[in-house]
NUMARDREN-41488 format. One record per atom (N, C-alpha, C): atom name; x negated, y negated, z negated. Coordinates in steps of 0.02 Angstrom, whole numbers, plus 50000, padded with zeros to 5 digits. Example, Ala and Ser with C-alpha at 12.3 -4.5 7.8 and 13.67 -1.06 7.14 Angstrom:
<rs>
+-------+-------+-------+-------+
! atome !     x !     y !     z !
+-------+-------+-------+-------+
!     N ! 49340 ! 50284 ! 49610 !
!    CA ! 49385 ! 50225 ! 49610 !
!     C ! 49340 ! 50165 ! 49610 !
!     N ! 49358 ! 50112 ! 49646 !
!    CA ! 49316 ! 50053 ! 49643 !
!     C ! 49355 ! 49998 ! 49606 !
+-------+-------+-------+-------+
</rs>
This chain:
<rs>
+-------+-------+-------+-------+
! atome !     x !     y !     z !
+-------+-------+-------+-------+
!     N ! 51220 ! 50013 ! 50601 !
!    CA ! 51198 ! 50075 ! 50572 !
!     C ! 51132 ! 50087 ! 50622 !
!     N ! 51081 ! 50109 ! 50596 !
!    CA ! 51020 ! 50125 ! 50630 !
!     C ! 51022 ! 50206 ! 50667 !
!     N ! 51024 ! 50185 ! 50739 !
!    CA ! 51032 ! 50256 ! 50784 !
!     C ! 50986 ! 50317 ! 50770 !
!     N ! 50923 ! 50292 ! 50739 !
!    CA ! 50872 ! 50335 ! 50737 !
!     C ! 50871 ! 50402 ! 50681 !
!     N ! 50902 ! 50469 ! 50705 !
!    CA ! 50894 ! 50512 ! 50655 !
!     C ! 50848 ! 50498 ! 50587 !
!     N ! 50876 ! 50524 ! 50528 !
!    CA ! 50825 ! 50499 ! 50470 !
!     C ! 50758 ! 50556 ! 50484 !
!     N ! 50758 ! 50600 ! 50504 !
!    CA ! 50697 ! 50657 ! 50513 !
!     C ! 50652 ! 50607 ! 50563 !
!     N ! 50661 ! 50580 ! 50609 !
!    CA ! 50629 ! 50534 ! 50653 !
!     C ! 50596 ! 50462 ! 50631 !
!     N ! 50624 ! 50445 ! 50574 !
!    CA ! 50592 ! 50368 ! 50533 !
!     C ! 50520 ! 50384 ! 50524 !
!     N ! 50486 ! 50350 ! 50524 !
!    CA ! 50406 ! 50346 ! 50498 !
!     C ! 50417 ! 50309 ! 50428 !
!     N ! 50418 ! 50344 ! 50375 !
!    CA ! 50416 ! 50302 ! 50321 !
!     C ! 50344 ! 50254 ! 50310 !
!     N ! 50283 ! 50289 ! 50326 !
!    CA ! 50227 ! 50252 ! 50330 !
!     C ! 50216 ! 50172 ! 50353 !
!     N ! 50261 ! 50188 ! 50431 !
!    CA ! 50256 ! 50127 ! 50476 !
!     C ! 50301 ! 50074 ! 50429 !
!     N ! 50369 ! 50092 ! 50401 !
!    CA ! 50397 ! 50056 ! 50381 !
!     C ! 50374 ! 50021 ! 50311 !
!     N ! 50323 ! 50058 ! 50265 !
!    CA ! 50303 ! 50036 ! 50209 !
!     C ! 50232 ! 49991 ! 50227 !
!     N ! 50200 ! 50004 ! 50295 !
!    CA ! 50143 ! 49961 ! 50317 !
!     C ! 50179 ! 49917 ! 50337 !
!     N ! 50223 ! 49897 ! 50367 !
!    CA ! 50272 ! 49834 ! 50396 !
!     C ! 50290 ! 49788 ! 50360 !
!     N ! 50313 ! 49826 ! 50295 !
!    CA ! 50342 ! 49797 ! 50227 !
!     C ! 50285 ! 49768 ! 50176 !
!     N ! 50232 ! 49793 ! 50178 !
!    CA ! 50176 ! 49777 ! 50124 !
!     C ! 50130 ! 49736 ! 50181 !
!     N ! 50106 ! 49730 ! 50237 !
!    CA ! 50056 ! 49701 ! 50261 !
!     C ! 50072 ! 49626 ! 50279 !
!     N ! 50126 ! 49596 ! 50292 !
!    CA ! 50134 ! 49528 ! 50308 !
!     C ! 50156 ! 49506 ! 50248 !
!     N ! 50169 ! 49512 ! 50190 !
!    CA ! 50166 ! 49473 ! 50134 !
!     C ! 50103 ! 49475 ! 50106 !
!     N ! 50060 ! 49526 ! 50099 !
!    CA ! 49998 ! 49529 ! 50089 !
!     C ! 49955 ! 49475 ! 50136 !
!     N ! 49959 ! 49474 ! 50205 !
!    CA ! 49921 ! 49423 ! 50239 !
!     C ! 49935 ! 49356 ! 50193 !
!     N ! 49979 ! 49351 ! 50175 !
!    CA ! 49988 ! 49270 ! 50142 !
!     C ! 49936 ! 49260 ! 50078 !
!     N ! 49932 ! 49313 ! 50055 !
!    CA ! 49875 ! 49304 ! 49996 !
!     C ! 49817 ! 49279 ! 50016 !
!     N ! 49787 ! 49308 ! 50064 !
!    CA ! 49712 ! 49295 ! 50105 !
!     C ! 49705 ! 49212 ! 50086 !
!     N ! 49728 ! 49194 ! 50125 !
!    CA ! 49722 ! 49115 ! 50133 !
!     C ! 49733 ! 49075 ! 50069 !
!     N ! 49761 ! 49087 ! 50052 !
!    CA ! 49783 ! 49083 ! 49955 !
!     C ! 49729 ! 49094 ! 49913 !
!     N ! 49696 ! 49142 ! 49926 !
!    CA ! 49650 ! 49163 ! 49881 !
!     C ! 49595 ! 49131 ! 49906 !
!     N ! 49580 ! 49120 ! 49978 !
!    CA ! 49502 ! 49088 ! 49995 !
!     C ! 49500 ! 49019 ! 49966 !
!     N ! 49555 ! 48984 ! 49985 !
!    CA ! 49576 ! 48918 ! 49951 !
!     C ! 49565 ! 48912 ! 49870 !
!     N ! 49588 ! 48945 ! 49842 !
!    CA ! 49585 ! 48935 ! 49771 !
!     C ! 49521 ! 48962 ! 49754 !
!     N ! 49492 ! 49016 ! 49783 !
!    CA ! 49411 ! 49018 ! 49779 !
!     C ! 49366 ! 48962 ! 49791 !
!     N ! 49373 ! 48930 ! 49853 !
!    CA ! 49350 ! 48886 ! 49863 !
!     C ! 49334 ! 48826 ! 49823 !
!     N ! 49395 ! 48801 ! 49794 !
!    CA ! 49418 ! 48768 ! 49746 !
!     C ! 49395 ! 48764 ! 49669 !
!     N ! 49408 ! 48817 ! 49654 !
!    CA ! 49380 ! 48821 ! 49589 !
!     C ! 49300 ! 48855 ! 49580 !
!     N ! 49269 ! 48890 ! 49624 !
!    CA ! 49202 ! 48915 ! 49632 !
!     C ! 49167 ! 48904 ! 49697 !
!     N ! 49185 ! 48856 ! 49732 !
!    CA ! 49145 ! 48843 ! 49788 !
!     C ! 49139 ! 48888 ! 49845 !
!     N ! 49080 ! 48890 ! 49878 !
!    CA ! 49055 ! 48926 ! 49942 !
!     C ! 49070 ! 48989 ! 49918 !
!     N ! 49037 ! 49014 ! 49865 !
!    CA ! 49022 ! 49098 ! 49853 !
!     C ! 49090 ! 49110 ! 49830 !
!     N ! 49129 ! 49074 ! 49797 !
!    CA ! 49207 ! 49100 ! 49773 !
!     C ! 49256 ! 49113 ! 49828 !
!     N ! 49247 ! 49069 ! 49880 !
!    CA ! 49284 ! 49077 ! 49953 !
!     C ! 49246 ! 49149 ! 49984 !
!     N ! 49176 ! 49159 ! 49975 !
!    CA ! 49160 ! 49205 ! 50007 !
!     C ! 49184 ! 49265 ! 49974 !
!     N ! 49183 ! 49274 ! 49910 !
!    CA ! 49209 ! 49333 ! 49866 !
!     C ! 49274 ! 49349 ! 49868 !
!     N ! 49319 ! 49287 ! 49878 !
!    CA ! 49387 ! 49299 ! 49890 !
!     C ! 49406 ! 49324 ! 49961 !
!     N ! 49389 ! 49303 ! 50011 !
!    CA ! 49389 ! 49329 ! 50085 !
!     C ! 49367 ! 49404 ! 50091 !
!     N ! 49305 ! 49413 ! 50063 !
!    CA ! 49279 ! 49493 ! 50058 !
!     C ! 49332 ! 49549 ! 50014 !
!     N ! 49343 ! 49514 ! 49954 !
!    CA ! 49411 ! 49544 ! 49908 !
!     C ! 49456 ! 49562 ! 49949 !
!     N ! 49487 ! 49520 ! 49979 !
!    CA ! 49547 ! 49512 ! 50010 !
!     C ! 49554 ! 49561 ! 50067 !
!     N ! 49492 ! 49568 ! 50110 !
!    CA ! 49472 ! 49614 ! 50165 !
!     C ! 49465 ! 49691 ! 50147 !
!     N ! 49425 ! 49692 ! 50087 !
!    CA ! 49420 ! 49755 ! 50053 !
!     C ! 49472 ! 49796 ! 50036 !
!     N ! 49521 ! 49764 ! 50011 !
!    CA ! 49588 ! 49784 ! 49981 !
!     C ! 49637 ! 49802 ! 50022 !
!     N ! 49643 ! 49762 ! 50082 !
!    CA ! 49688 ! 49763 ! 50140 !
!     C ! 49672 ! 49826 ! 50182 !
!     N ! 49614 ! 49835 ! 50194 !
!    CA ! 49582 ! 49884 ! 50227 !
!     C ! 49598 ! 49954 ! 50196 !
!     N ! 49574 ! 49962 ! 50105 !
!    CA ! 49590 ! 50003 ! 50083 !
!     C ! 49664 ! 50031 ! 50091 !
!     N ! 49708 ! 49993 ! 50078 !
!    CA ! 49766 ! 50012 ! 50060 !
!     C ! 49809 ! 50024 ! 50118 !
!     N ! 49777 ! 49996 ! 50186 !
!    CA ! 49809 ! 50011 ! 50259 !
!     C ! 49776 ! 50084 ! 50263 !
!     N ! 49709 ! 50087 ! 50247 !
!    CA ! 49702 ! 50164 ! 50257 !
!     C ! 49738 ! 50223 ! 50219 !
!     N ! 49757 ! 50194 ! 50157 !
!    CA ! 49775 ! 50243 ! 50114 !
!     C ! 49856 ! 50266 ! 50157 !
!     N ! 49880 ! 50225 ! 50176 !
!    CA ! 49936 ! 50237 ! 50215 !
!     C ! 49922 ! 50294 ! 50278 !
!     N ! 49887 ! 50260 ! 50297 !
!    CA ! 49855 ! 50309 ! 50383 !
!     C ! 49843 ! 50378 ! 50351 !
!     N ! 49796 ! 50390 ! 50298 !
!    CA ! 49780 ! 50454 ! 50280 !
!     C ! 49861 ! 50493 ! 50250 !
!     N ! 49901 ! 50457 ! 50213 !
!    CA ! 49954 ! 50493 ! 50192 !
!     C ! 49994 ! 50501 ! 50269 !
!     N ! 49990 ! 50472 ! 50303 !
!    CA ! 50018 ! 50501 ! 50387 !
!     C ! 49992 ! 50550 ! 50428 !
!     N ! 49929 ! 50544 ! 50415 !
!    CA ! 49894 ! 50618 ! 50448 !
!     C ! 49892 ! 50675 ! 50385 !
!     N ! 49921 ! 50672 ! 50321 !
!    CA ! 49924 ! 50730 ! 50284 !
!     C ! 50004 ! 50747 ! 50283 !
!     N ! 50045 ! 50721 ! 50335 !
!    CA ! 50103 ! 50739 ! 50371 !
!     C ! 50138 ! 50752 ! 50286 !
!     N ! 50141 ! 50715 ! 50242 !
!    CA ! 50165 ! 50731 ! 50180 !
!     C ! 50242 ! 50694 ! 50161 !
!     N ! 50280 ! 50657 ! 50231 !
!    CA ! 50330 ! 50622 ! 50222 !
!     C ! 50390 ! 50692 ! 50238 !
!     N ! 50358 ! 50761 ! 50256 !
!    CA ! 50408 ! 50807 ! 50259 !
!     C ! 50436 ! 50842 ! 50206 !
!     N ! 50403 ! 50841 ! 50155 !
!    CA ! 50422 ! 50866 ! 50098 !
!     C ! 50416 ! 50807 ! 50046 !
!     N ! 50476 ! 50809 ! 50007 !
!    CA ! 50477 ! 50736 ! 49943 !
!     C ! 50432 ! 50760 ! 49905 !
!     N ! 50422 ! 50816 ! 49869 !
!    CA ! 50370 ! 50823 ! 49821 !
!     C ! 50301 ! 50820 ! 49839 !
!     N ! 50282 ! 50846 ! 49903 !
!    CA ! 50212 ! 50823 ! 49946 !
!     C ! 50204 ! 50764 ! 49938 !
!     N ! 50253 ! 50719 ! 49978 !
!    CA ! 50239 ! 50637 ! 49956 !
!     C ! 50232 ! 50619 ! 49901 !
!     N ! 50260 ! 50630 ! 49860 !
!    CA ! 50248 ! 50603 ! 49788 !
!     C ! 50173 ! 50615 ! 49756 !
!     N ! 50151 ! 50694 ! 49769 !
!    CA ! 50103 ! 50701 ! 49751 !
!     C ! 50032 ! 50669 ! 49798 !
!     N ! 50048 ! 50664 ! 49855 !
!    CA ! 49998 ! 50643 ! 49902 !
!     C ! 49999 ! 50550 ! 49881 !
!     N ! 50046 ! 50514 ! 49877 !
!    CA ! 50055 ! 50455 ! 49874 !
!     C ! 50014 ! 50436 ! 49803 !
!     N ! 50031 ! 50475 ! 49760 !
!    CA ! 49987 ! 50464 ! 49685 !
!     C ! 49912 ! 50474 ! 49683 !
!     N ! 49902 ! 50529 ! 49722 !
!    CA ! 49818 ! 50543 ! 49741 !
!     C ! 49793 ! 50492 ! 49792 !
!     N ! 49829 ! 50485 ! 49849 !
!    CA ! 49786 ! 50427 ! 49881 !
!     C ! 49793 ! 50346 ! 49844 !
!     N ! 49839 ! 50339 ! 49798 !
!    CA ! 49836 ! 50272 ! 49750 !
!     C ! 49780 ! 50284 ! 49708 !
!     N ! 49787 ! 50331 ! 49690 !
!    CA ! 49714 ! 50354 ! 49626 !
!     C ! 49654 ! 50351 ! 49658 !
!     N ! 49640 ! 50366 ! 49721 !
!    CA ! 49593 ! 50369 ! 49753 !
!     C ! 49568 ! 50299 ! 49784 !
!     N ! 49624 ! 50258 ! 49793 !
!    CA ! 49604 ! 50186 ! 49813 !
!     C ! 49592 ! 50158 ! 49754 !
!     N ! 49611 ! 50161 ! 49696 !
!    CA ! 49579 ! 50112 ! 49641 !
!     C ! 49512 ! 50136 ! 49625 !
!     N ! 49492 ! 50214 ! 49612 !
!    CA ! 49440 ! 50231 ! 49585 !
!     C ! 49384 ! 50205 ! 49646 !
!     N ! 49400 ! 50197 ! 49704 !
!    CA ! 49351 ! 50169 ! 49764 !
!     C ! 49342 ! 50107 ! 49758 !
!     N ! 49395 ! 50071 ! 49734 !
!    CA ! 49386 ! 49996 ! 49727 !
!     C ! 49355 ! 49987 ! 49680 !
!     N ! 49353 ! 50013 ! 49616 !
!    CA ! 49313 ! 50018 ! 49561 !
!     C ! 49245 ! 50013 ! 49575 !
!     N ! 49220 ! 50063 ! 49627 !
!    CA ! 49152 ! 50077 ! 49641 !
!     C ! 49135 ! 50015 ! 49661 !
!     N ! 49175 ! 49998 ! 49720 !
!    CA ! 49149 ! 49941 ! 49753 !
!     C ! 49133 ! 49864 ! 49714 !
!     N ! 49169 ! 49860 ! 49667 !
!    CA ! 49163 ! 49807 ! 49642 !
!     C ! 49107 ! 49813 ! 49577 !
!     N ! 49090 ! 49883 ! 49562 !
!    CA ! 49041 ! 49884 ! 49513 !
!     C ! 48973 ! 49880 ! 49563 !
!     N ! 48972 ! 49920 ! 49633 !
!    CA ! 48931 ! 49892 ! 49662 !
!     C ! 48905 ! 49837 ! 49669 !
!     N ! 48952 ! 49789 ! 49673 !
!    CA ! 48941 ! 49734 ! 49693 !
!     C ! 48928 ! 49675 ! 49649 !
!     N ! 48923 ! 49706 ! 49585 !
!    CA ! 48920 ! 49669 ! 49525 !
!     C ! 48864 ! 49629 ! 49515 !
!     N ! 48835 ! 49644 ! 49557 !
!    CA ! 48749 ! 49609 ! 49535 !
!     C ! 48728 ! 49571 ! 49596 !
!     N ! 48764 ! 49580 ! 49652 !
!    CA ! 48763 ! 49525 ! 49709 !
!     C ! 48766 ! 49469 ! 49709 !
!     N ! 48698 ! 49422 ! 49709 !
!    CA ! 48697 ! 49356 ! 49688 !
!     C ! 48726 ! 49303 ! 49741 !
!     N ! 48739 ! 49325 ! 49810 !
!    CA ! 48775 ! 49291 ! 49871 !
!     C ! 48850 ! 49277 ! 49866 !
!     N ! 48869 ! 49333 ! 49808 !
!    CA ! 48954 ! 49330 ! 49799 !
!     C ! 48974 ! 49322 ! 49728 !
!     N ! 49020 ! 49284 ! 49726 !
!    CA ! 49075 ! 49272 ! 49658 !
!     C ! 49115 ! 49331 ! 49646 !
!     N ! 49090 ! 49364 ! 49576 !
!    CA ! 49131 ! 49425 ! 49591 !
!     C ! 49178 ! 49410 ! 49548 !
!     N ! 49194 ! 49370 ! 49504 !
!    CA ! 49258 ! 49346 ! 49497 !
!     C ! 49313 ! 49335 ! 49547 !
!     N ! 49284 ! 49291 ! 49594 !
!    CA ! 49337 ! 49269 ! 49644 !
!     C ! 49340 ! 49343 ! 49688 !
!     N ! 49305 ! 49378 ! 49697 !
!    CA ! 49317 ! 49459 ! 49730 !
!     C ! 49359 ! 49489 ! 49685 !
!     N ! 49349 ! 49492 ! 49630 !
!    CA ! 49400 ! 49540 ! 49575 !
!     C ! 49463 ! 49523 ! 49580 !
!     N ! 49476 ! 49451 ! 49565 !
!    CA ! 49541 ! 49410 ! 49567 !
!     C ! 49582 ! 49429 ! 49634 !
!     N ! 49545 ! 49415 ! 49694 !
!    CA ! 49564 ! 49437 ! 49770 !
!     C ! 49581 ! 49497 ! 49763 !
!     N ! 49561 ! 49552 ! 49746 !
!    CA ! 49557 ! 49617 ! 49759 !
!     C ! 49628 ! 49623 ! 49695 !
!     N ! 49639 ! 49616 ! 49644 !
!    CA ! 49687 ! 49621 ! 49611 !
!     C ! 49758 ! 49594 ! 49645 !
!     N ! 49756 ! 49537 ! 49663 !
!    CA ! 49816 ! 49491 ! 49684 !
!     C ! 49833 ! 49528 ! 49754 !
!     N ! 49781 ! 49549 ! 49796 !
!    CA ! 49806 ! 49599 ! 49859 !
!     C ! 49830 ! 49658 ! 49821 !
!     N ! 49797 ! 49702 ! 49785 !
!    CA ! 49831 ! 49752 ! 49764 !
!     C ! 49896 ! 49757 ! 49738 !
!     N ! 49918 ! 49713 ! 49694 !
!    CA ! 49969 ! 49693 ! 49663 !
!     C ! 50023 ! 49679 ! 49729 !
!     N ! 50019 ! 49630 ! 49765 !
!    CA ! 50061 ! 49620 ! 49819 !
!     C ! 50076 ! 49680 ! 49854 !
!     N ! 50028 ! 49698 ! 49874 !
!    CA ! 50033 ! 49764 ! 49916 !
!     C ! 50088 ! 49816 ! 49890 !
!     N ! 50062 ! 49842 ! 49827 !
!    CA ! 50090 ! 49886 ! 49792 !
!     C ! 50166 ! 49884 ! 49794 !
!     N ! 50197 ! 49805 ! 49766 !
!    CA ! 50257 ! 49790 ! 49754 !
!     C ! 50291 ! 49790 ! 49821 !
!     N ! 50267 ! 49767 ! 49866 !
!    CA ! 50303 ! 49760 ! 49929 !
!     C ! 50304 ! 49814 ! 49961 !
!     N ! 50259 ! 49872 ! 49970 !
!    CA ! 50256 ! 49940 ! 49996 !
!     C ! 50328 ! 49975 ! 49952 !
!     N ! 50328 ! 49971 ! 49885 !
!    CA ! 50388 ! 49997 ! 49859 !
!     C ! 50438 ! 49983 ! 49886 !
!     N ! 50453 ! 49916 ! 49888 !
!    CA ! 50515 ! 49870 ! 49892 !
!     C ! 50520 ! 49891 ! 49976 !
!     N ! 50474 ! 49914 ! 50027 !
!    CA ! 50491 ! 49939 ! 50080 !
!     C ! 50518 ! 50001 ! 50089 !
!     N ! 50497 ! 50049 ! 50047 !
!    CA ! 50506 ! 50113 ! 50039 !
!     C ! 50572 ! 50118 ! 50014 !
!     N ! 50580 ! 50095 ! 49969 !
!    CA ! 50664 ! 50091 ! 49920 !
!     C ! 50709 ! 50060 ! 49989 !
!     N ! 50699 ! 50015 ! 50022 !
!    CA ! 50740 ! 49984 ! 50078 !
!     C ! 50749 ! 50041 ! 50136 !
!     N ! 50692 ! 50084 ! 50144 !
!    CA ! 50710 ! 50135 ! 50183 !
!     C ! 50761 ! 50175 ! 50168 !
!     N ! 50789 ! 50179 ! 50124 !
!    CA ! 50842 ! 50233 ! 50107 !
!     C ! 50815 ! 50301 ! 50128 !
!     N ! 50756 ! 50336 ! 50102 !
!    CA ! 50711 ! 50389 ! 50111 !
!     C ! 50766 ! 50436 ! 50060 !
!     N ! 50797 ! 50490 ! 50083 !
!    CA ! 50833 ! 50529 ! 50041 !
!     C ! 50783 ! 50573 ! 50006 !
!     N ! 50798 ! 50594 ! 49936 !
!    CA ! 50765 ! 50620 ! 49903 !
!     C ! 50770 ! 50694 ! 49884 !
!     N ! 50818 ! 50706 ! 49928 !
!    CA ! 50844 ! 50782 ! 49921 !
!     C ! 50872 ! 50803 ! 49987 !
!     N ! 50875 ! 50859 ! 50001 !
!    CA ! 50898 ! 50891 ! 50070 !
!     C ! 50990 ! 50888 ! 50059 !
!     N ! 51000 ! 50858 ! 50116 !
!    CA ! 51089 ! 50857 ! 50129 !
!     C ! 51107 ! 50927 ! 50136 !
!     N ! 51166 ! 50925 ! 50105 !
!    CA ! 51212 ! 51000 ! 50096 !
!     C ! 51213 ! 51023 ! 50181 !
!     N ! 51208 ! 51081 ! 50176 !
!    CA ! 51226 ! 51113 ! 50243 !
!     C ! 51295 ! 51119 ! 50254 !
!     N ! 51323 ! 51121 ! 50304 !
!    CA ! 51407 ! 51133 ! 50310 !
!     C ! 51429 ! 51185 ! 50302 !
!     N ! 51390 ! 51242 ! 50278 !
!    CA ! 51426 ! 51298 ! 50275 !
!     C ! 51463 ! 51302 ! 50195 !
!     N ! 51469 ! 51252 ! 50172 !
!    CA ! 51509 ! 51254 ! 50105 !
!     C ! 51461 ! 51274 ! 50044 !
!     N ! 51391 ! 51259 ! 50044 !
!    CA ! 51355 ! 51269 ! 49990 !
!     C ! 51345 ! 51204 ! 49927 !
!     N ! 51385 ! 51162 ! 49948 !
!    CA ! 51403 ! 51100 ! 49906 !
!     C ! 51461 ! 51114 ! 49859 !
!     N ! 51475 ! 51180 ! 49857 !
!    CA ! 51526 ! 51195 ! 49828 !
!     C ! 51606 ! 51199 ! 49852 !
!     N ! 51614 ! 51150 ! 49907 !
!    CA ! 51668 ! 51139 ! 49928 !
!     C ! 51691 ! 51190 ! 49993 !
!     N ! 51736 ! 51178 ! 50009 !
!    CA ! 51765 ! 51238 ! 50077 !
!     C ! 51739 ! 51190 ! 50134 !
!     N ! 51699 ! 51238 ! 50198 !
!    CA ! 51693 ! 51211 ! 50253 !
!     C ! 51743 ! 51168 ! 50285 !
!     N ! 51727 ! 51122 ! 50310 !
!    CA ! 51779 ! 51077 ! 50352 !
!     C ! 51793 ! 51093 ! 50415 !
+-------+-------+-------+-------+
</rs>
């Protein structure tokens, strides 16, 4: 059993560790697939898409940590949804801004961002669920749970 008290665990560090390593495996695969299917521009697009997506998602966890949203489950959910929506909107803006870039293969970029986003989100959720974070306050010892105090 983990000796660290529940309140001292950092859920953002847990989610970052859980999502970062599996996502790192996506980068080389995306670059190789981009190079094989679309050439040098495809590899560059896949690499740039990978870097942009990893940076955005890691920064999202950092922002949530700075907001101290882990202290309250409702605030945690609200900030998580807001940060995720912000990340998706910003990635959409980046994709639209790079849409006409002649030096970049937009398809490889977009597919790479999509792959990173899916892998990151799946493993972030898995890490959060495995962290066994309580979604409610533990009952006080004064018998508030309906039973008599022990």
